C-alpha positions in Angstrom: 1.9 -27.1 81.6 4.8 -29.4 80.7 3.0 -31.5 78.5 2.1 -28.4 76.5 5.8 -27.5 76.1 6.9 -31.0 75.3 3.8 -30.7 72.3 5.5 -27.3 70.6 9.2 -28.6 70.9 7.9 -31.7 68.3 5.5 -29.3 66.4 9.1 -27.5 66.0 11.5 -30.1 65.3 8.3 -31.6 62.5 8.4 -28.4 60.7 12.3 -28.3 60.6 12.2 -32.0 59.4 9.9 -30.7 56.7 11.6 -28.0 56.3 15.1 -29.2 54.9 13.0 -32.6 53.3 11.4 -29.5 50.7 14.6 -27.5 49.7 16.6 -30.9 49.5 14.2 -32.5 47.0 13.8 -29.1 45.2 17.5 -28.7 45.2 17.6 -32.3 43.6 14.6 -31.9 40.8 16.4 -28.8 39.7 19.4 -30.3 39.3 18.1 -33.3 37.1 15.8 -30.7 35.3 19.3 -28.6 34.1 21.3 -32.3 33.5 18.4 -33.1 31.1 18.2 -29.7 29.2 22.0 -29.8 28.8 22.1 -33.7 27.3 18.8 -32.2 24.9 20.7 -29.2 23.8 23.9 -31.6 22.9 21.6 -34.4 21.6 19.9 -32.0 19.0 23.3 -30.3 17.8 24.5 -34.1 17.1 21.3 -34.3 15.4 21.9 -31.9 13.2 25.3 -32.6 12.5 24.0 -36.0 11.1 21.1 -34.5 8.8 24.4 -31.6 7.6 26.3 -34.8 6.3 23.4 -36.9 4.8 22.4 -33.6 2.9 26.0 -33.9 1.2 26.4 -37.3 0.1 22.4 -36.8 -1.3 23.4 -33.9 -2.9 26.7 -35.0 -4.8 26.1 -35.6 -8.6 28.9 -37.5 -10.5 29.6 -35.5 -13.9 30.1 -37.0 -16.9 33.7 -36.4 -18.0 33.7 -33.5 -21.2 35.3 -34.7 -24.5 36.3 -31.8 -26.6 34.1 -31.3 -29.8 37.1 -31.2 -32.3 35.3 -33.4 -35.1 34.1 -31.0 -37.1 37.9 -29.1 -36.9 38.6 -32.9 -38.5 37.0 -33.5 -40.9 36.6 -30.0 -42.8 39.7 -29.7 -44.9 40.9 -27.5 -47.7 41.4 -29.7 -51.1 45.1 -29.4 -52.3 44.3 -26.3 -55.0 45.6 -23.3 -55.3 44.3 -20.7 -52.4 43.8 -18.2 -54.7 41.4 -20.4 -57.2 39.0 -21.6 -54.8 36.5 -24.4 -56.0 33.4 -22.4 -57.6 30.7 -24.4 -55.4 31.0 -25.9 -52.2 31.3 -29.4 -51.5 30.4 -31.4 -48.1 30.0 -34.8 -47.2 26.5 -34.9 -46.3 23.7 -31.7 -47.6 22.7 -30.7 -44.4 20.8 -27.7 -43.8 21.4 -25.0 -41.7 19.6 -24.6 -38.5 18.8 -21.3 -39.3 16.7 -21.8 -42.2 12.9 -22.4 -41.9 11.9 -23.7 -44.9 14.0 -27.0 -44.2 12.9 -29.0 -40.9 15.0 -32.5 -40.6 14.5 -35.5 -40.8 14.6 -36.5 -37.0 15.9 -34.9 -34.1 19.4 -36.3 -32.3 21.3 -35.4 -29.7 24.9 -36.2 -31.2 27.2 -33.6 -32.7 26.8 -32.9 -36.2 30.5 -33.7 -37.8 29.3 -31.6 -41.4 29.1 -27.6 -41.3 25.6 -26.4 -42.9 25.7 -27.1 -46.8 24.9 -23.2 -48.3 22.7 -22.6 -51.4 24.6 -24.5 -54.2 26.5 -26.8 -52.3 27.3 -30.6 -54.0 28.5 -33.9 -53.0 32.1 -35.0 -52.4 34.5 -36.8 -50.4 35.7 -33.6 -48.2 34.4 -30.6 -46.6 35.1 -27.5 -48.0 35.7 -25.0 -45.8 32.8 -22.5 -45.0 32.2 -19.3 -47.4 32.0 -15.8 -46.0 28.7 -14.8 -44.7 26.7 -11.9 -46.5 23.2 -9.8 -45.5 20.8 -9.1 -47.3 23.1 -6.7 -49.9 26.1 -8.5 -52.0 26.0 -11.1 -53.9 26.4 -14.3 -52.7 29.9 -16.2 -52.5 31.3 -12.9 -54.2 34.8 -11.9 -53.5 35.1 -8.4 -55.2 37.4 -6.2 -54.2 36.2 -2.8 -55.1 35.6 -0.7 -52.1 32.5 0.4 -50.7 31.2 3.8 -51.3 28.9 5.8 -48.7 27.1 8.4 -50.4 25.9 10.9 -48.0 22.7 13.1 -48.2 23.3 16.8 -49.3 23.1 19.2 -46.6 20.0 21.0 -45.9 19.9 24.4 -47.7 21.0 27.3 -45.7 17.9 29.0 -43.9 17.1 32.8 -45.4 18.5 35.5 -43.4 16.2 37.5 -41.4 15.1 40.6 -43.4 15.9 43.4 -40.9 13.4 45.2 -38.8 13.3 49.3 -40.5 12.7 51.5 -38.2 12.4 55.2 -39.1 13.0 57.5 -36.2 10.6 61.0 -36.1 12.7 63.8 -35.1 9.4 66.1 -33.7 6.8 65.6 -30.8 3.9 62.8 -32.1 1.1 64.3 -29.8 -0.3 66.4 -32.9 -0.3 63.0 -34.9 -1.7 60.5 -32.2 -5.3 59.0 -33.6 -6.0 58.1 -29.2 -3.6 59.9 -27.0 -4.7 59.9 -23.2 -3.8 62.0 -20.7 -2.0 60.8 -17.6 -3.3 60.7 -13.7 -1.6 63.7 -11.4 -0.1 61.4 -9.0 -1.2 62.2 -5.6 2.3 62.7 -3.9 3.0 64.8 -6.7 -0.1 67.1 -6.1 0.4 67.2 -2.4 4.5 68.1 -2.9 3.4 70.8 -5.5 5.7 68.8 -8.2 4.9 70.1 -11.7 6.6 70.4 -15.2 7.4 68.5 -18.6 8.2 64.7 -19.1 9.0 63.4 -22.5 8.5 59.6 -23.1 10.3 57.9 -26.1 7.6 55.2 -28.0 7.9 52.8 -30.5 5.0 52.2 -32.9 4.7 48.9 -34.7 2.9 48.7 -38.5 -0.1 48.8 -37.1 0.2 51.9 -34.9 0.4 50.1 -31.5 3.2 51.7 -28.9 4.7 48.6 -28.1 7.6 50.2 -25.6 7.8 53.1 -23.5 10.8 54.9 -22.3 10.9 57.7 -20.3 13.7 60.3 -21.4 13.2 63.3 -18.8 10.7 64.5 -15.8 10.2 64.4 -12.1 10.5 61.0 -11.1 6.9 61.3 -9.2 5.7 62.0 -12.3 7.7 59.2 -14.8 5.2 56.4 -13.9 1.8 57.7 -15.1 4.0 59.0 -18.2 5.1 55.7 -19.3 1.5 54.2 -18.9 -0.4 56.6 -20.5 2.2 56.7 -23.2 1.5 52.8 -23.5 -2.1 53.3 -24.3 -2.1 56.0 -27.4 -3.2 54.7 -30.7 -1.5 56.1 -34.2 -1.6 55.9 -37.6 0.5 53.6 -39.3 3.3 54.5 -41.4 4.0 53.8 -44.7 7.2 54.0 -46.9 5.5 53.1 -50.7 3.3 50.6 -49.9 5.1 48.8 -46.8 4.1 50.0 -43.4 7.2 50.4 -40.8 8.1 50.8 -37.2 8.8 54.3 -36.5 10.1 55.8 -33.3 9.4 59.2 -31.6 9.0 61.4 -28.3 5.3 61.9 -27.2 5.5 65.0 -24.1 3.0 65.3 -21.1 2.7 68.4 -19.2 1.8 68.7 -15.2 0.6 71.5 -14.3 -0.8 72.6 -10.4 -4.4 73.7 -10.9 
């Protein structure tokens, strides 16, 4: 029995010692991993800074000194003569065609600026370069110096449109029922039958040159009977009304009588 007690206590001490060693080892490894991670971050940042510096040094390209192009202005001078009487022909030290002229191709291509202005048509060789004259378009006289003002001719205004001929409407004072070629009877409204409404409805119509009713408007009558009367009046047809040899529009009245059976 005493042997079992001694053996169990020794096992407990062994387990405790192993657990303490495991915890200590785990803590040491965690600290080492943390230090290694921090060191790798600082090393990566330092490497990025070194790369940035190297790129900036490589991207630098020294620029060539810029020299002002004033050669043309130095070589172009005006001859000592009266400015009111310029030379009849432009003078150039070298007859160089303009770059806008596709018919003259240069003999060789160069990279240095040209010191002589382009020679216009009719230029002659000389010891100086005369100032370039005014440029002209497709109209006018080349090298011209006229002072006549330009007159702009505007196109004449279009002729006025002819005034519309007023439409002549003949008003008929009497009722047009007897003059109709076709005069349908209006339907008796059901509501008017139920309340036993009856009476006369007068409808004013406008008839065009062919005898067709183009508009209708009730002048008098019970409201329940007006709609059917206007509908029937629009279907009426008349013979054309002539004034001389010309048909005209007429306006008159059609009446409808509504009587209960």
